[in-house]
DOTIKE-529947 format. One record per residue: x, y, z of N, C-alpha, C in turn; residue in three letters. Coordinates in steps of 0.2 Angstrom, whole numbers, plus 5000, padded with zeros to 4 digits. Last residue first. Layout:
N
X  Y  Z  X  Y  Z  X  Y  Z  ALA
...
END
This chain:
345
4941  4490  5185  4945  4484  5182  4941  4479  5179  GLY
4936  4506  5181  4934  4500  5184  4938  4494  5181  GLN
4943  4522  5184  4941  4516  5179  4941  4510  5183  PRO
4936  4535  5191  4940  4530  5193  4939  4523  5189  ARG
4935  4552  5186  4933  4545  5184  4938  4540  5187  ILE
4940  4564  5188  4936  4562  5193  4934  4555  5192  TRP
4948  4566  5177  4952  4566  5183  4947  4563  5189  GLN
4939  4568  5166  4943  4562  5167  4946  4561  5174  LEU
4936  4582  5167  4931  4576  5169  4934  4570  5170  ILE
4947  4589  5164  4943  4591  5170  4938  4586  5172  THR
4952  4583  5152  4955  4581  5159  4951  4583  5165  PRO
4943  4577  5139  4943  4583  5144  4946  4581  5151  ASP
4941  4568  5130  4948  4570  5131  4948  4576  5136  LYS
4931  4554  5127  4932  4560  5130  4939  4562  5131  SER
4929  4541  5122  4931  4546  5117  4932  4553  5120  SER
4924  4534  5132  4930  4532  5130  4933  4537  5125  SER
4911  4539  5135  4917  4541  5139  4924  4539  5136  ASP
4898  4539  5129  4904  4539  5125  4910  4541  5129  GLU
4890  4541  5140  4889  4535  5136  4895  4534  5131  ALA
4894  4554  5144  4896  4548  5148  4895  4542  5144  LEU
4888  4562  5134  4895  4562  5135  4898  4556  5139  LEU
4875  4559  5135  4878  4557  5129  4886  4557  5130  VAL
4872  4564  5148  4871  4557  5146  4875  4555  5140  VAL
4875  4578  5147  4879  4573  5151  4878  4566  5150  LYS
4866  4581  5137  4873  4582  5136  4877  4578  5140  SER
4854  4579  5145  4855  4575  5139  4863  4576  5137  LEU
4856  4589  5155  4855  4582  5157  4857  4577  5151  ILE
4855  4601  5147  4861  4599  5151  4861  4592  5153  GLU
4842  4600  5142  4848  4600  5138  4854  4598  5141  VAL
4836  4602  5155  4835  4596  5151  4840  4595  5146  THR
4840  4615  5158  4842  4609  5163  4841  4602  5159  LYS
4835  4624  5149  4843  4622  5149  4844  4616  5153  PRO
4823  4622  5138  4824  4621  5145  4831  4619  5146  ASP
4817  4625  5125  4823  4628  5127  4824  4628  5135  GLU
4808  4615  5123  4806  4622  5124  4811  4626  5127  ASP
4813  4603  5118  4812  4604  5125  4811  4611  5128  THR
4815  4605  5105  4810  4600  5107  4808  4601  5114  LEU
4825  4615  5105  4818  4616  5102  4813  4612  5105  ALA
4836  4608  5110  4833  4613  5113  4826  4615  5111  SER
4837  4598  5099  4835  4596  5106  4832  4602  5110  LEU
4841  4605  5088  4834  4601  5088  4832  4600  5095  THR
4847  4622  5092  4848  4615  5090  4841  4611  5091  SER
4848  4635  5095  4844  4633  5090  4844  4626  5088  GLU
4858  4636  5105  4851  4636  5107  4846  4635  5102  ARG
4872  4634  5106  4868  4629  5102  4860  4630  5104  HIS
4873  4640  5123  4876  4638  5117  4872  4633  5113  GLN
4868  4643  5135  4867  4648  5130  4870  4646  5124  GLY
4878  4636  5148  4872  4637  5145  4873  4642  5139  HIS
4888  4623  5152  4889  4629  5149  4883  4631  5145  VAL
4890  4614  5167  4886  4615  5161  4888  4622  5158  PRO
4902  4604  5174  4900  4611  5174  4896  4612  5167  ILE
4902  4590  5183  4902  4592  5176  4899  4599  5175  ILE
4909  4581  5195  4907  4588  5194  4908  4590  5186  PRO
4903  4566  5201  4908  4569  5195  4905  4576  5193  ILE
4903  4559  5217  4900  4564  5212  4905  4566  5207  GLU
4911  4543  5218  4909  4549  5221  4905  4553  5215  THR
4906  4525  5217  4911  4531  5217  4908  4537  5220  GLY
4897  4516  5213  4902  4514  5218  4908  4519  5219  GLY
4895  4525  5199  4892  4519  5203  4898  4517  5207  GLU
4897  4542  5199  4900  4536  5197  4898  4530  5201  GLN
4885  4554  5196  4889  4550  5201  4891  4544  5197  ARG
4878  4570  5193  4881  4564  5190  4886  4561  5196  VAL
4863  4579  5193  4869  4577  5197  4872  4570  5194  LEU
4851  4584  5189  4857  4583  5184  4863  4581  5187  GLY
4840  4585  5196  4845  4590  5198  4851  4589  5192  SER
4831  4575  5189  4829  4582  5192  4835  4587  5193  GLY
4837  4564  5185  4833  4568  5180  4831  4574  5183  LEU
4854  4561  5188  4848  4562  5191  4844  4566  5186  HIS
4864  4548  5182  4862  4555  5181  4855  4556  5184  VAL
4877  4537  5185  4870  4538  5186  4869  4546  5185  THR
4889  4525  5177  4887  4531  5180  4879  4532  5181  TYR
4903  4515  5176  4896  4515  5176  4894  4521  5180  ASN
4918  4517  5166  4915  4515  5172  4907  4516  5171  ALA
4924  4516  5153  4928  4517  5159  4925  4515  5166  LEU
4913  4514  5146  4918  4510  5145  4923  4510  5151  THR
4897  4514  5155  4902  4517  5150  4908  4512  5150  GLY
4881  4513  5156  4886  4508  5157  4892  4510  5152  LYS
4870  4523  5165  4875  4523  5159  4880  4518  5161  ILE
4854  4527  5170  4860  4523  5171  4864  4522  5165  HIS
4845  4541  5176  4848  4538  5170  4854  4534  5172  VAL
4833  4541  5189  4840  4541  5187  4841  4538  5180  HIS
4820  4539  5195  4823  4546  5194  4830  4547  5191  ASN
4817  4524  5187  4815  4529  5192  4817  4536  5190  GLY
4829  4522  5175  4826  4518  5180  4824  4523  5186  ASN
4834  4520  5158  4831  4525  5164  4828  4520  5169  VAL
4850  4518  5150  4843  4515  5152  4841  4520  5158  SER
4863  4515  5138  4859  4520  5142  4852  4517  5144  VAL
4869  4507  5129  4871  4507  5136  4868  4512  5141  ASN
4865  4509  5116  4861  4503  5120  4864  4503  5127  PRO
4863  4521  5107  4866  4520  5113  4863  4515  5118  LEU
4858  4527  5095  4861  4520  5095  4865  4520  5101  LYS
4852  4539  5094  4859  4539  5093  4863  4532  5094  MET
4839  4535  5096  4841  4539  5090  4848  4539  5088  LEU
4839  4530  5108  4837  4525  5103  4840  4529  5096  GLU
4843  4541  5116  4847  4535  5116  4846  4530  5110  ALA
4832  4549  5113  4839  4551  5111  4843  4545  5111  THR
4822  4542  5120  4822  4543  5112  4828  4545  5110  CYS
4826  4542  5133  4825  4536  5130  4825  4537  5122  ARG
4826  4556  5135  4833  4552  5136  4832  4546  5132  VAL
4813  4559  5134  4817  4562  5129  4824  4558  5129  ILE
4808  4552  5145  4805  4550  5138  4810  4553  5133  ALA
4814  4559  5155  4815  4552  5154  4813  4549  5147  ALA
4808  4571  5154  4815  4570  5153  4817  4563  5152  ARG
4795  4567  5157  4796  4570  5151  4803  4569  5149  LEU
4797  4564  5171  4794  4559  5166  4796  4561  5159  GLU
4801  4576  5176  4805  4571  5176  4803  4565  5171  LYS
4789  4583  5174  4795  4586  5171  4800  4580  5170  THR
4780  4576  5183  4779  4576  5176  4785  4578  5172  SER
4786  4579  5195  4786  4573  5193  4785  4572  5186  GLN
4797  4594  5197  4790  4591  5196  4790  4584  5193  GLY
4812  4592  5206  4808  4594  5201  4802  4591  5200  THR
4817  4596  5221  4814  4590  5218  4809  4592  5212  GLU
4823  4607  5226  4826  4601  5227  4823  4595  5224  PRO
4825  4621  5216  4819  4617  5218  4823  4610  5219  ASP
4835  4635  5220  4834  4628  5217  4829  4624  5220  VAL
4833  4646  5228  4835  4647  5221  4835  4640  5217  GLY
4829  4648  5240  4835  4645  5240  4838  4645  5232  GLY
4812  4645  5236  4817  4649  5241  4823  4645  5241  VAL
4807  4645  5219  4808  4641  5226  4813  4645  5230  PHE
4805  4649  5207  4805  4654  5212  4805  4651  5219  ALA
4806  4639  5198  4811  4644  5197  4811  4649  5203  ILE
4798  4629  5203  4804  4627  5200  4809  4633  5200  SER
4786  4635  5206  4789  4632  5211  4796  4630  5209  VAL
4783  4640  5193  4784  4644  5198  4788  4641  5204  VAL
4780  4627  5187  4785  4632  5184  4787  4637  5189  MET
4769  4623  5194  4775  4619  5194  4781  4623  5192  ASP
4760  4633  5189  4762  4633  5196  4768  4629  5197  VAL
4759  4629  5175  4761  4636  5177  4764  4636  5185  ASP
4754  4616  5177  4761  4617  5173  4763  4624  5175  ARG
4742  4618  5182  4747  4615  5186  4754  4616  5183  MET
4736  4624  5170  4737  4628  5176  4742  4625  5181  VAL
4737  4614  5161  4741  4620  5160  4741  4624  5166  GLU
4728  4604  5167  4735  4603  5166  4739  4609  5165  SER
4716  4611  5167  4719  4609  5173  4726  4608  5172  TYR
4714  4612  5153  4714  4618  5157  4718  4616  5164  LEU
4714  4599  5149  4719  4603  5146  4720  4609  5151  VAL
4702  4594  5155  4708  4592  5158  4714  4596  5155  PRO
4690  4605  5160  4693  4603  5154  4700  4600  5157  ASP
4682  4600  5176  4686  4604  5172  4688  4601  5165  LEU
4676  4591  5184  4672  4594  5179  4676  4598  5174  ASP
4685  4587  5194  4684  4582  5189  4679  4585  5183  ALA
4685  4598  5202  4691  4598  5197  4689  4592  5192  ILE
4669  4605  5203  4674  4600  5205  4679  4600  5200  HIS
4657  4617  5208  4662  4615  5203  4667  4610  5206  LEU
4639  4616  5211  4646  4616  5213  4651  4614  5208  PRO
4626  4622  5207  4630  4619  5203  4637  4619  5205  ALA
4616  4631  5213  4616  4624  5214  4620  4620  5209  ASP
4618  4644  5200  4615  4641  5207  4615  4634  5207  PRO
4632  4651  5195  4628  4646  5193  4625  4643  5199  VAL
4641  4666  5191  4637  4662  5196  4632  4657  5193  TYR
4656  4665  5182  4649  4667  5182  4645  4663  5187  ARG
4668  4659  5184  4668  4666  5183  4661  4669  5183  SER
4669  4646  5196  4666  4648  5190  4666  4656  5190  ARG
4686  4641  5202  4679  4643  5203  4676  4645  5196  SER
4699  4633  5210  4695  4633  5203  4688  4635  5205  PHE
4714  4636  5218  4707  4636  5219  4704  4637  5212  CYS
4728  4630  5226  4726  4633  5219  4718  4631  5219  VAL
4735  4634  5242  4732  4629  5237  4730  4633  5231  TYR
4747  4640  5248  4742  4636  5252  4739  4631  5247  GLU
4765  4643  5247  4759  4642  5244  4754  4638  5248  ILE
4772  4654  5259  4771  4647  5256  4765  4647  5253  ALA
4784  4668  5259  4777  4665  5260  4777  4658  5257  PRO
4798  4671  5268  4796  4669  5262  4789  4666  5262  ALA
4798  4683  5281  4799  4676  5279  4795  4675  5272  GLU
4800  4697  5281  4802  4693  5286  4803  4686  5284  VAL
4797  4704  5269  4803  4707  5273  4805  4702  5279  ASP
4793  4700  5253  4792  4699  5260  4798  4701  5264  SER
4792  4713  5240  4795  4707  5243  4793  4707  5250  PRO
4776  4718  5234  4782  4720  5237  4785  4714  5240  SER
4764  4713  5228  4767  4719  5225  4773  4722  5229  PHE
4759  4702  5234  4762  4701  5227  4765  4707  5224  TRP
4761  4697  5249  4760  4703  5246  4763  4703  5239  ASP
4754  4681  5255  4760  4685  5252  4757  4692  5250  ALA
4750  4667  5258  4750  4673  5262  4756  4677  5260  GLN
4741  4661  5243  4747  4661  5248  4747  4667  5252  ALA
4732  4654  5230  4732  4657  5237  4739  4656  5241  TYR
4728  4658  5214  4733  4655  5218  4733  4658  5225  LEU
4713  4654  5205  4717  4658  5210  4722  4654  5214  SER
4704  4654  5190  4709  4651  5194  4713  4655  5199  VAL
4688  4653  5183  4693  4658  5186  4698  4653  5191  CYS
4679  4649  5169  4683  4647  5174  4688  4652  5177  ILE
4673  4649  5156  4669  4652  5162  4673  4650  5169  GLY
4679  4645  5145  4676  4640  5149  4672  4642  5155  GLN
4682  4658  5139  4678  4653  5135  4675  4647  5140  ALA
4690  4664  5149  4683  4666  5148  4679  4661  5144  LEU
4699  4660  5162  4698  4657  5156  4690  4658  5154  PHE
4710  4669  5172  4703  4668  5170  4703  4665  5163  VAL
4720  4669  5186  4720  4668  5178  4713  4666  5176  LYS
4727  4678  5199  4722  4675  5196  4723  4674  5188  GLN
4734  4682  5215  4736  4680  5208  4730  4676  5205  LEU
4724  4693  5224  4730  4690  5223  4731  4688  5216  GLY
4712  4700  5227  4712  4693  5225  4718  4689  5224  ASP
4715  4713  5230  4710  4710  5234  4710  4702  5233  GLU
4726  4718  5223  4727  4718  5230  4721  4714  5234  TYR
4731  4706  5209  4727  4712  5212  4728  4712  5220  SER
4738  4700  5194  4739  4701  5202  4734  4707  5204  ALA
4736  4688  5182  4735  4695  5184  4736  4695  5192  THR
4743  4677  5170  4740  4678  5176  4740  4685  5178  TRP
4750  4674  5158  4743  4677  5157  4740  4677  5164  GLY
4763  4671  5160  4759  4665  5157  4751  4668  5157  ARG
4769  4682  5165  4771  4680  5158  4767  4674  5155  SER
4764  4681  5178  4762  4686  5173  4763  4685  5166  ARG
4772  4671  5183  4765  4670  5182  4762  4675  5177  LEU
4784  4678  5184  4784  4672  5180  4777  4670  5178  ALA
4781  4688  5193  4784  4690  5186  4783  4684  5182  ALA
4778  4681  5205  4773  4685  5201  4775  4687  5194  ALA
4790  4675  5208  4784  4671  5206  4779  4675  5202  ALA
4799  4685  5210  4800  4680  5204  4794  4677  5202  GLN
4793  4691  5221  4794  4695  5215  4795  4690  5209  LYS
4792  4680  5231  4786  4684  5229  4787  4687  5222  VAL
4798  4664  5231  4800  4671  5231  4795  4675  5228  GLN
4790  4652  5241  4792  4655  5235  4794  4662  5236  ILE
4788  4636  5249  4790  4643  5250  4793  4646  5243  GLN
4776  4625  5249  4782  4627  5245  4783  4634  5246  TYR
4763  4622  5255  4769  4622  5259  4776  4624  5255  SER
4756  4613  5241  4755  4617  5248  4762  4616  5251  SER
4754  4608  5229  4760  4612  5230  4760  4616  5236  TYR
4743  4601  5230  4749  4597  5228  4755  4601  5229  ARG
4730  4605  5232  4735  4607  5237  4742  4603  5236  ARG
4717  4612  5223  4722  4607  5223  4728  4609  5228  SER
4699  4613  5224  4705  4615  5225  4711  4610  5225  GLU
4687  4607  5224  4687  4613  5219  4694  4616  5220  SER
4686  4589  5223  4687  4595  5226  4687  4601  5221  LEU
4687  4577  5217  4680  4578  5220  4680  4585  5224  GLU
4700  4576  5212  4694  4576  5207  4688  4578  5211  ALA
4709  4575  5223  4708  4581  5220  4701  4582  5216  GLU
4709  4561  5225  4706  4565  5230  4705  4572  5227  GLU
4714  4556  5213  4707  4554  5215  4704  4559  5220  ALA
4723  4570  5205  4723  4563  5209  4715  4562  5210  THR
4724  4576  5188  4721  4576  5195  4721  4570  5198  PRO
4739  4577  5179  4732  4573  5179  4730  4574  5187  VAL
4749  4585  5167  4747  4585  5174  4740  4582  5175  TYR
4762  4584  5156  4755  4583  5158  4754  4582  5165  LEU
4773  4594  5147  4772  4591  5153  4764  4590  5153  GLU
4776  4591  5129  4774  4595  5134  4772  4591  5141  ARG
4780  4585  5117  4785  4584  5123  4783  4589  5129  PHE
4771  4589  5109  4771  4582  5110  4775  4581  5116  VAL
4773  4604  5111  4767  4601  5111  4767  4593  5113  GLN
4781  4619  5112  4781  4612  5115  4775  4609  5116  LYS
4781  4625  5095  4781  4626  5102  4780  4619  5105  PHE
4785  4621  5083  4786  4628  5084  4785  4630  5092  PRO
4794  4606  5082  4788  4609  5082  4789  4617  5085  GLN
4804  4597  5071  4805  4602  5077  4798  4606  5077  VAL
4808  4581  5068  4803  4586  5067  4804  4591  5073  LEU
4816  4569  5065  4819  4576  5067  4814  4582  5065  LYS
4811  4557  5065  4810  4561  5059  4813  4568  5059  GLU
4814  4553  5078  4816  4549  5072  4816  4553  5065  ALA
4807  4562  5086  4814  4561  5086  4817  4558  5080  PHE
4794  4560  5082  4797  4567  5081  4804  4566  5081  LEU
4792  4546  5086  4792  4548  5079  4795  4555  5077  HIS
4793  4547  5100  4798  4543  5096  4798  4545  5088  SER
4782  4554  5102  4788  4556  5104  4794  4553  5100  GLN
4772  4545  5097  4773  4551  5093  4780  4555  5096  TRP
4773  4534  5106  4775  4533  5099  4776  4540  5095  GLN
4769  4540  5118  4776  4538  5117  4778  4537  5110  THR
4756  4543  5115  4760  4548  5117  4767  4546  5116  TRP
4745  4535  5112  4750  4535  5107  4755  4541  5109  LEU
4733  4533  5119  4739  4528  5120  4744  4529  5115  GLY
4724  4543  5119  4724  4538  5113  4729  4533  5114  ALA
4727  4549  5131  4721  4546  5130  4720  4541  5125  ALA
4739  4555  5126  4739  4550  5132  4733  4546  5132  ASN
4735  4564  5117  4739  4559  5115  4739  4553  5120  PHE
4726  4572  5124  4724  4569  5119  4728  4563  5117  ASP
4735  4578  5134  4729  4574  5136  4727  4570  5131  VAL
4744  4585  5126  4746  4579  5128  4741  4575  5131  PRO
4733  4591  5112  4737  4592  5118  4739  4585  5121  ALA
4730  4596  5095  4730  4591  5101  4735  4593  5106  ARG
4720  4609  5089  4727  4607  5091  4727  4602  5096  ALA
4706  4604  5079  4709  4608  5085  4715  4605  5086  PHE
4694  4605  5066  4700  4603  5069  4702  4607  5075  ALA
4682  4609  5059  4685  4602  5058  4690  4600  5063  ALA
4666  4612  5061  4672  4615  5063  4677  4609  5064  ILE
4657  4603  5055  4657  4610  5053  4663  4614  5055  ALA
4660  4591  5060  4660  4591  5053  4660  4599  5051  THR
4672  4592  5073  4665  4591  5071  4666  4592  5063  SER
4686  4589  5077  4681  4592  5081  4674  4591  5079  LYS
4700  4579  5075  4694  4581  5072  4689  4584  5078  GLU
4717  4586  5078  4711  4581  5079  4705  4583  5077  GLY
4734  4587  5075  4728  4590  5075  4722  4584  5076  TRP
4748  4583  5075  4746  4588  5080  4739  4590  5079  GLY
4749  4570  5068  4753  4572  5074  4750  4577  5078  VAL
4739  4558  5060  4740  4565  5062  4745  4565  5068  ASP
4736  4546  5053  4743  4547  5054  4744  4554  5056  SER
4723  4543  5050  4725  4541  5057  4732  4543  5058  THR
4711  4553  5042  4717  4550  5042  4720  4549  5049  ARG
4695  4553  5034  4699  4553  5040  4706  4550  5039  ARG
4686  4563  5024  4691  4558  5023  4695  4558  5030  ARG
4675  4571  5027  4675  4566  5021  4680  4561  5021  HIS
4679  4580  5037  4673  4575  5038  4672  4570  5032  SER
4697  4580  5038  4690  4582  5036  4685  4577  5037  THR
4712  4584  5045  4707  4579  5044  4701  4583  5042  ARG
4729  4585  5043  4723  4588  5041  4718  4583  5041  VAL
4741  4579  5044  4738  4580  5050  4731  4583  5049  ALA
4748  4578  5032  4744  4572  5034  4740  4573  5041  SER
4757  4588  5032  4750  4589  5029  4746  4583  5031  LYS
4764  4589  5049  4764  4588  5042  4757  4588  5039  PRO
4763  4604  5060  4763  4597  5058  4763  4596  5051  ALA
4768  4617  5061  4765  4613  5067  4764  4606  5066  VAL
4785  4620  5056  4778  4620  5055  4775  4615  5060  ARG
4799  4621  5056  4795  4621  5062  4788  4622  5061  ALA
4804  4621  5044  4805  4615  5047  4800  4615  5053  LYS
4803  4635  5042  4799  4630  5038  4799  4623  5041  GLN
4812  4640  5050  4805  4641  5052  4801  4637  5048  VAL
4824  4636  5044  4822  4634  5051  4815  4634  5052  ASP
4823  4643  5030  4824  4636  5032  4822  4633  5039  SER
4809  4654  5029  4816  4652  5028  4817  4646  5032  GLU
4793  4647  5024  4797  4652  5026  4804  4650  5025  GLY
4776  4645  5020  4783  4643  5018  4787  4649  5021  ARG
4760  4638  5024  4765  4643  5025  4772  4641  5024  ILE
4751  4627  5024  4754  4629  5017  4759  4635  5018  SER
4747  4626  5036  4751  4621  5034  4754  4622  5027  LEU
4738  4636  5037  4743  4636  5042  4749  4631  5039  ILE
4728  4633  5028  4732  4639  5027  4738  4639  5031  ALA
4723  4621  5033  4727  4621  5027  4731  4627  5026  ARG
4717  4627  5044  4722  4622  5045  4726  4621  5039  VAL
4707  4634  5038  4712  4638  5042  4718  4633  5043  ASP
4699  4625  5031  4703  4629  5027  4708  4633  5031  ASP
4693  4618  5042  4698  4615  5038  4702  4619  5034  VAL
4693  4629  5057  4690  4626  5051  4696  4623  5047  ALA
4696  4626  5074  4698  4629  5068  4695  4625  5062  LEU
4693  4629  5091  4692  4626  5085  4694  4629  5079  PRO
4705  4630  5104  4701  4634  5099  4700  4630  5093  THR
4710  4626  5117  4705  4622  5113  4701  4625  5108  ARG
4719  4633  5124  4712  4635  5124  4707  4631  5120  ARG
4731  4627  5120  4729  4628  5127  4722  4629  5128  GLN
4731  4628  5106  4731  4622  5109  4728  4622  5116  MET
4731  4642  5104  4726  4638  5101  4725  4631  5104  VAL
4742  4646  5110  4736  4648  5113  4730  4643  5110  SER
4752  4641  5101  4752  4638  5108  4745  4639  5111  LYS
4749  4649  5090  4748  4642  5090  4747  4638  5096  LEU
4753  4662  5096  4746  4660  5094  4744  4653  5093  LEU
4766  4660  5098  4762  4661  5104  4755  4660  5102  PHE
4770  4658  5085  4772  4653  5089  4767  4654  5096  ARG
4767  4671  5079  4764  4665  5077  4765  4659  5082  ALA
4776  4678  5087  4769  4680  5087  4765  4674  5085  ARG
4788  4673  5082  4787  4673  5089  4779  4674  5090  GLN
4788  4677  5068  4788  4670  5070  4786  4669  5078  HIS
4788  4690  5069  4782  4687  5067  4782  4680  5069  GLN
4801  4692  5074  4796  4694  5078  4789  4691  5076  ALA
4808  4687  5064  4809  4683  5070  4803  4685  5074  LYS
4805  4696  5054  4803  4690  5053  4803  4686  5059  TRP
4812  4708  5060  4804  4708  5059  4802  4701  5058  ALA
4825  4704  5059  4822  4705  5066  4814  4705  5065  LYS
4829  4691  5047  4828  4698  5049  4824  4698  5056  SER
4841  4679  5045  4834  4680  5047  4833  4687  5050  MET
END
């Protein structure tokens, strides 16, 4: 695949993701044009959805994966996890993508979902990430890659022009230089109108649920990668739920009946012993035993189906690899792993 083609694919991937995030309506002809694109092998398999995803005002199809009806004049929009969850079909579509080995060009069906709590719904700010200490330089760089801007007056902000919403991340930090004394802590994420509307207070319950979910996803990403100490001790709950769903689908696809998920752990009944794998840290322990140090090797097989479905999240791929390895422990010949396993009688 040429460098120019890869660059074009990346641009298309970014635009498709933006269509979903910003709820951009598309005409039926636009959807048909997207679905008719042909490319080289891997890119062709990475089309946004099968042709059954196209809906028109004359014929409604219920087997769509990625598109939903908007109106008769403007026919379609890209579905987000909010839509799948509201329809009660999220789990079914995750299983469908695994069973059919469909690779989406961006993380859509397996995207994390964030829902406001009852307390947040009546407020204009969220404090779910309050008191998390972050590294300023890494946090600012990560959020800039997601469309946030930094200024001396307002700190970090992201503006949604179509919805007329401005989002601000408040923390006692200088976003333009590293902290010399102590790492700053996040205070809250505030939502406000970009245009003044008299006598119309803004509450989180009034926001587009996709907008709220995407903003919280950005902040969760910052907490995960810029947490002081380098490692977030507790991965976001939504991320762990998505990893649990991926593990269940993988176990079903690979016919591994000895794998189950309970809470934040994957439980594996192996031939040599029983194990647990933490969905946040990836830590492996033998039940009734000690930690089993399995060192991941990142950067390999980056074009695999699993890495594409998980948005190239190395931690998720690492956890899946450990689960599959331990589920088939009787076929393992790696002495660096076997030496830590105490076979159960």
